[in-house]
GULUMKE-27950 format. One line per field, with one value per residue (C-alpha): chain; residue in one letter; x, y, z. Coordinates in Angstrom, 2 decimals, m for minus. Layout:
miti = A ...;
romi = A ...;
xx = X ...;
yy = Y ...;
zz = Z ...;
END
This chain:
miti = A A A A A A A A A A A A A A A A A A A A A A A A A A A A A A A A A A A A A A A A A A A A A A A A A A A A A A A A A A A A A A A A A A A A A A A A A A A A A A A A A A A A A A A A A A A A A A A A A A A A A A A A A A A A A A A A A A A A A A A A A A A A A A A A A A A A A A A A A A A A A A A A A A A A A A A A A A A A A A A A A A A A A A A A A A A A A A A A A A A A A A A A A A A A A A A A A A A A A A A A A A A A A A A A A A A A A A A A A A A A A A A A A A A A A A A A A A A A A A A A A A A A A A A A A A A A A A A A A A A A A A A A A A A A A A A A A A A A A A A A A A A A A A A A A A A A A A A A A A A A A A A A A A A A A A A A A A A A A A A A A A A A A A A A A A A A A A A A A A A A A A A A A A A A A A A A A A A A A A A A A A A A A A A A A A A A A A A A A A A A A A A A A A A A A A A A A A A A A A A A A A A A A A A A A A A A A A A A A A A A A A A A A A A A A A A A;
romi = M E S L T L Y E L N H F V R Q V L E V N L N E S Y W L R A E L S E V K E N R G H C Y V E F V Q K A E R N N S I I A K A R G Q I W A N K W A F I R P Y F E N T T G Q R L S A G M E V L V E V E I N F H E A Y G Y S L N I I D I D P R F T L G D M A K R R Q E I I K Q L Q D E G V F T M N K E I E L P P L L Q R I A V I S A A T A A G Y Q D F S N Q L Q N N P H G L A F R T K L F P A V M Q G A Q V E Q S V I Q A L N V I A N E M E Q W D A V V I I R G G G A A T D L T G F D T L L L A E N V A Q F P L P V I T G I G H E K D D T V I D L V S H T R V K T P T A A A E F I I Q H Q V A Q L R H V E D M A N S I A Q F A T L T L R N E Q L R L S R I A S R V P S L F S V R K A K E E A K L E R L L M D A L T A I H A Q T A Q Q Q S R L Q L L D Q H L H L A S E K L L T A L R H R I A L A E T H I A A A N P D R V L K L G F S I T R I D G K A V T S A Q Q V E P G S Q L T T T L A D G E I H S V V S G E;
xx = 15.04 13.62 13.80 13.18 11.45 13.42 11.30 11.90 15.67 15.73 13.55 15.97 18.91 17.00 16.42 20.09 21.24 18.72 19.84 23.61 24.05 21.46 23.71 24.84 28.37 30.65 31.63 34.45 33.80 33.79 30.54 30.17 26.61 24.33 20.68 17.72 14.12 11.00 13.02 15.13 18.81 20.05 23.77 26.14 29.28 32.41 35.86 38.71 41.92 45.00 47.08 44.81 41.86 39.43 36.23 36.51 33.32 30.00 26.78 23.60 22.55 19.80 19.10 15.40 13.78 13.38 17.17 18.21 16.46 19.00 22.07 22.19 22.39 24.75 27.13 26.99 27.41 30.39 32.22 31.03 30.28 27.31 27.36 28.55 30.17 33.89 33.81 35.26 32.75 32.44 28.82 26.94 24.84 22.37 22.36 19.09 17.87 14.53 13.17 12.33 14.99 17.97 20.88 21.29 22.68 20.41 22.43 21.56 24.50 27.53 30.81 31.65 35.02 36.28 35.25 36.83 40.12 39.94 39.10 41.98 44.29 43.26 43.75 47.24 48.05 46.97 49.01 52.08 51.77 51.54 54.62 56.49 55.59 57.02 53.82 52.32 53.54 53.80 50.75 51.75 55.10 53.44 53.70 50.44 50.54 50.60 47.36 44.85 41.88 40.91 39.38 38.22 35.57 34.69 31.36 27.78 25.89 23.01 25.11 24.48 28.22 28.93 26.44 28.03 31.49 30.39 28.57 31.48 33.92 31.89 30.56 33.86 34.15 37.43 35.89 38.32 37.40 37.44 36.53 35.15 33.83 32.00 33.15 30.23 30.93 29.15 30.20 28.86 28.47 30.32 30.73 32.79 36.19 35.40 33.41 36.01 38.85 36.91 36.50 40.24 41.01 38.82 40.57 43.99 43.11 42.63 45.05 46.54 43.18 43.22 45.31 44.01 41.41 38.88 37.11 34.13 31.24 29.62 26.80 25.67 26.36 29.85 28.87 29.22 32.97 34.27 34.57 37.33 39.47 40.59 44.11 43.36 41.68 44.46 47.12 45.32 45.02 48.59 50.09 47.79 49.89 47.78 47.39 44.28 42.27 39.79 36.75 34.84 32.69 33.64 35.65 36.40 38.52 40.60 40.00 43.00 42.61 42.63 46.02 47.55 45.96 47.87 45.56 42.78 40.03 36.89 34.09 33.41 33.02 36.44 37.90 36.56 37.89 41.34 41.48 40.24 42.80 45.59 44.65 44.30 47.81 49.26 47.40 48.68 52.22 52.08 50.48 53.14 55.93 54.29 53.78 57.39 58.69 56.37 57.29 60.99 60.68 58.52 60.86 63.92 62.37 61.21 64.68 66.25 63.69 64.54 68.23 67.63 65.47 68.15 70.81 68.60 67.79 71.48 72.19 70.32 71.84 75.36 74.68 73.34 76.35 78.75 76.83 77.01 80.72 82.09 79.85 82.64 82.86 79.11 79.41 82.09 80.16 77.04 78.92 80.32 76.86 75.47 78.38 77.70 74.01 74.81 77.25 74.78 72.05 74.31 75.20 71.54 70.70 73.47 72.02 68.57 69.99 71.63 68.33 66.62 69.17 68.46 64.75 65.40 67.51 64.84 62.21 64.43 64.92 61.16 60.62 63.35 61.55 58.27 59.95 61.37 57.88 56.63 59.49 58.48 54.90 56.15 58.08 54.89 53.09 55.86 55.45 51.82 52.82 50.45 53.45 54.24 50.61 50.62 53.77 51.91 49.57 46.86 45.72 43.67 41.15 40.05 37.53 38.44 40.97 38.50 38.94 36.32 34.82 31.64 30.66 27.74 30.19 31.20 29.08 29.66 32.10 33.74 37.49 39.36 42.89 44.27 47.38 49.79 53.13 55.05 52.73 49.20 46.73 44.11 40.92 37.38 34.34 32.62 29.60 28.13;
yy = m98.76 m95.68 m95.77 m93.39 m93.92 m93.17 m90.09 m88.84 m89.30 m87.58 m84.78 m84.30 m84.16 m81.60 m79.40 m79.59 m78.59 m75.76 m74.35 m74.76 m74.45 m71.87 m69.70 m70.04 m71.26 m71.00 m74.48 m75.62 m79.00 m81.00 m81.81 m85.53 m85.31 m82.58 m83.17 m80.93 m81.87 m79.69 m76.51 m77.56 m78.54 m81.49 m82.03 m84.26 m82.86 m84.91 m84.35 m86.64 m87.57 m86.01 m89.20 m91.85 m89.80 m91.77 m90.05 m88.91 m86.83 m86.68 m84.66 m84.05 m80.57 m78.77 m75.41 m74.71 m73.36 m69.78 m69.62 m71.79 m69.42 m66.73 m68.80 m70.80 m67.89 m65.98 m68.94 m69.84 m66.26 m65.73 m69.03 m69.93 m73.43 m75.35 m76.53 m80.12 m83.08 m82.75 m79.01 m77.42 m74.91 m72.40 m72.25 m70.65 m73.31 m73.69 m76.96 m78.81 m81.95 m83.66 m86.50 m88.56 m87.46 m86.92 m84.48 m82.15 m78.73 m75.99 m73.87 m70.17 m68.67 m69.59 m67.80 m68.46 m66.72 m69.65 m72.12 m69.93 m70.03 m73.79 m74.29 m72.05 m73.94 m77.29 m75.99 m74.76 m78.12 m79.92 m77.54 m77.95 m81.75 m81.71 m79.50 m81.73 m84.76 m82.96 m83.32 m79.81 m78.64 m82.00 m81.51 m77.93 m79.21 m81.36 m79.63 m79.15 m81.18 m79.12 m80.78 m80.42 m82.10 m85.18 m84.00 m86.20 m84.28 m84.91 m83.33 m84.07 m85.25 m82.84 m79.83 m76.65 m75.97 m79.18 m78.17 m74.70 m76.25 m78.64 m75.94 m73.51 m76.17 m77.67 m74.35 m72.46 m69.79 m71.23 m74.52 m76.53 m80.18 m81.64 m85.03 m85.11 m87.80 m87.32 m89.28 m88.61 m87.64 m86.11 m82.46 m81.39 m82.84 m85.54 m87.86 m85.43 m86.84 m90.50 m89.84 m87.63 m90.01 m92.91 m90.90 m90.13 m93.83 m94.72 m92.07 m93.33 m96.80 m95.37 m92.47 m92.90 m91.83 m88.36 m85.19 m83.53 m83.78 m81.04 m80.94 m78.59 m77.82 m74.50 m72.87 m74.07 m72.59 m71.80 m73.75 m76.99 m76.67 m78.49 m81.74 m80.17 m79.29 m82.79 m84.19 m87.44 m85.72 m83.12 m85.87 m87.63 m84.44 m83.29 m86.65 m87.35 m88.08 m85.83 m82.04 m81.23 m78.07 m76.98 m74.75 m75.21 m72.14 m69.79 m66.59 m65.60 m68.48 m71.28 m74.82 m77.02 m78.89 m75.51 m74.86 m78.18 m78.48 m77.59 m74.66 m73.04 m71.02 m69.49 m71.23 m74.20 m71.77 m70.31 m73.84 m74.42 m71.05 m71.85 m75.07 m73.29 m70.50 m73.05 m74.71 m71.35 m70.38 m73.66 m73.23 m69.69 m70.82 m73.42 m70.92 m68.32 m70.78 m71.76 m68.11 m67.26 m70.02 m69.00 m65.30 m66.07 m68.23 m65.65 m62.77 m64.70 m65.69 m62.12 m60.70 m63.21 m62.48 m58.78 m59.54 m61.68 m58.95 m56.31 m58.55 m59.38 m55.68 m54.80 m57.27 m55.51 m52.13 m53.40 m55.26 m52.13 m50.04 m52.66 m53.08 m49.36 m49.08 m52.30 m54.03 m56.41 m57.65 m58.39 m62.14 m62.20 m59.77 m61.86 m64.93 m62.97 m61.83 m65.35 m66.60 m63.93 m64.85 m68.53 m67.67 m65.42 m68.05 m70.73 m68.43 m67.76 m71.43 m72.10 m69.45 m70.97 m74.38 m72.84 m71.26 m74.59 m76.16 m73.43 m74.08 m77.82 m77.22 m74.94 m77.60 m80.26 m78.03 m77.60 m81.35 m82.01 m79.69 m81.46 m84.87 m83.59 m82.67 m86.08 m87.65 m85.57 m86.73 m90.34 m89.67 m88.51 m91.58 m93.75 m91.97 m93.06 m96.75 m98.90 m100.21 m96.66 m95.97 m99.12 m97.91 m94.72 m96.77 m97.68 m101.26 m103.22 m105.83 m108.40 m111.23 m113.81 m111.39 m108.49 m105.31 m104.70 m101.21 m101.61 m103.35 m104.87 m107.12 m108.84 m111.61 m113.86 m116.59 m114.50 m115.09 m111.79 m111.08 m107.76 m106.53 m104.34 m102.87 m105.79 m108.73 m110.08 m110.91 m113.62 m113.46 m114.87 m112.70 m114.11 m111.75 m108.51;
zz = 135.29 133.54 129.73 126.83 123.55 120.40 119.75 123.28 122.89 119.49 120.83 123.70 121.24 119.17 122.22 123.22 119.73 119.48 122.83 122.39 118.60 117.70 115.53 111.93 111.10 108.05 106.93 104.58 102.98 99.75 97.98 97.30 95.96 94.56 93.62 92.80 93.52 93.35 93.47 96.46 96.36 98.44 99.02 100.93 102.55 103.21 104.65 103.64 105.41 103.85 103.95 102.43 101.15 103.32 104.49 108.11 108.29 106.45 106.70 104.72 103.76 101.92 100.33 100.38 97.23 98.53 99.10 96.12 93.69 94.67 95.61 92.35 89.81 92.11 92.37 88.65 87.42 89.72 89.18 85.68 87.02 88.37 91.96 91.52 93.23 93.84 94.51 97.63 99.02 101.85 103.03 105.90 107.64 110.45 112.37 112.06 113.82 113.25 115.31 112.20 109.70 111.98 111.64 108.65 107.74 106.47 103.97 104.00 102.05 99.94 99.18 95.49 95.83 97.93 95.20 92.52 94.38 94.78 91.08 90.02 92.36 90.87 87.32 88.20 89.82 86.63 84.45 86.67 86.60 82.80 82.64 85.10 82.96 79.91 77.87 78.13 74.69 72.91 70.69 69.87 68.57 65.88 62.49 60.63 57.39 54.16 53.06 55.90 54.23 56.30 59.57 62.48 64.45 68.11 69.01 69.96 66.86 67.45 68.42 66.44 66.60 64.67 61.96 61.75 61.42 58.66 56.69 56.91 55.73 52.88 51.53 51.58 48.84 47.52 46.40 48.55 49.18 52.70 54.15 57.69 60.00 63.30 66.34 68.74 72.35 75.32 75.48 78.87 82.32 84.22 81.20 79.08 80.12 79.49 76.31 74.62 75.55 74.01 70.79 70.75 71.17 68.18 66.04 67.16 65.85 62.33 62.65 59.15 57.70 59.29 59.12 62.30 65.09 65.87 69.25 69.07 71.35 70.54 72.44 75.83 79.22 80.45 83.55 81.56 80.96 84.03 82.06 79.91 82.97 83.99 84.15 82.30 79.34 79.16 79.11 76.24 74.18 74.88 73.84 70.89 67.76 65.47 65.84 67.90 67.22 69.92 69.42 72.66 72.03 74.86 74.85 78.44 79.76 78.33 79.52 80.26 76.95 75.16 76.72 75.64 72.18 69.01 68.19 70.20 68.50 70.00 68.11 65.81 62.89 63.69 63.70 60.18 59.02 60.47 58.42 55.27 55.58 56.12 52.82 51.05 52.19 50.86 47.55 47.15 47.89 45.10 42.71 43.53 42.75 39.44 38.49 39.33 37.07 34.24 34.54 34.54 31.42 29.60 30.42 29.32 26.00 25.33 25.95 23.62 20.91 21.13 20.85 17.76 16.20 16.72 15.20 12.23 11.62 11.29 8.53 5.64 6.47 6.41 3.20 1.45 2.42 1.20 m2.04 m2.84 m2.13 m3.45 m5.93 m6.77 m3.22 m2.97 m3.04 m0.38 1.84 1.46 2.59 5.53 6.51 6.31 8.39 11.00 11.07 11.59 14.36 16.12 15.77 17.19 20.06 20.86 20.62 23.10 25.42 25.06 25.95 29.01 30.02 29.51 31.87 34.44 34.16 34.51 37.64 39.09 38.47 40.03 43.08 43.41 43.05 45.64 48.09 47.45 47.88 51.17 52.33 51.30 53.27 56.31 55.87 55.71 58.92 60.62 59.29 60.65 63.97 63.90 63.63 65.73 67.71 68.77 69.67 71.82 73.62 74.51 76.68 74.18 73.62 71.05 72.10 69.50 69.20 66.55 65.11 64.79 66.83 69.51 69.00 71.06 74.29 72.38 70.49 73.73 75.26 78.25 77.28 74.56 74.27 74.13 72.98 74.23 72.41 74.39 73.44 74.95 74.32 74.45 77.21 76.66 78.70 78.81 79.59 82.66 82.73 81.43;
END
């Protein structure tokens, strides 16, 4: 029986492919892996079944350095994104087969317009799902507190945008005092979603300490924004119990979390300025009310002083006329004048008491309004009750009664108590 070596068989396959599939083809597929090495780009294509999302086809591909040098900037400038896993792409490929390395696809061109359409479609699907869930505008409906002073910041610790935000806030020309705390997170790449959600969870556990959350990025390439366009992150931001302000640092397009956040600004500096101007507006409102009360009191007192002066100036004149005409009636006229003075004085005192009552009522009205605002603030605090946060899907894991905030606290054999909205789960860590 005649037999072939493996090389001979592979060489035969290569010849068949080169003869029968010697043209280029446009291929639609999803990228499951993208790597760069020595100027070349290596990818893996997959196709998934519509029903169960299982992989029904897979192939390796590569873009050699001489092509990648042109394809990469063209794709990124057009789409605003890096070529990355999970993307749907339309590429022109040549079929390649090597005796030692097997079957692969040599990519010679890419159509970024196809990927743009797929990205826009996914964004719209996420937005529609958020709207269908009824959470799209939840964060926008939260009222900003009158005193916006305690700010929880989610950003990379070394980001220039975070430094700009802090400097703008602390060195504001109005001398306003703010308290901020950084909750570090990865702000670009595949870890954005998980990292930002973890930071939000930490803030939720101490929510009563903060008035608002600021998510800032600043700088960096627009191609690093895909992490902010995920359903899970958008759901967390939309349903977060504190107002969320985003300053991702880009002007052309809004990410999905920009759309669901309470307030979207362009840059970290603009986020700081928004907070400052909110405080300035509240300060001016209080000052305006104080000035109005003071002006009303001053004007009222001045008018009454003028009235008293006019009354007092008439008394001597009348007395002189009476004295000249009827000297004998001087004593009686003097008594009449004194009686009139006492009456007028009593009348003005009564008016002053009435004005004092008006001022007291105005002050009470102002205090009532302020008490109402305090009551609203207490309502928001009540809304932030840990039981409510647990009902939103959050949980608290403890060791010996202390909350676990880091994986480093947990060792094999540790006994964990996980508190949920409807009870507790006890577990033992079996391994790292």
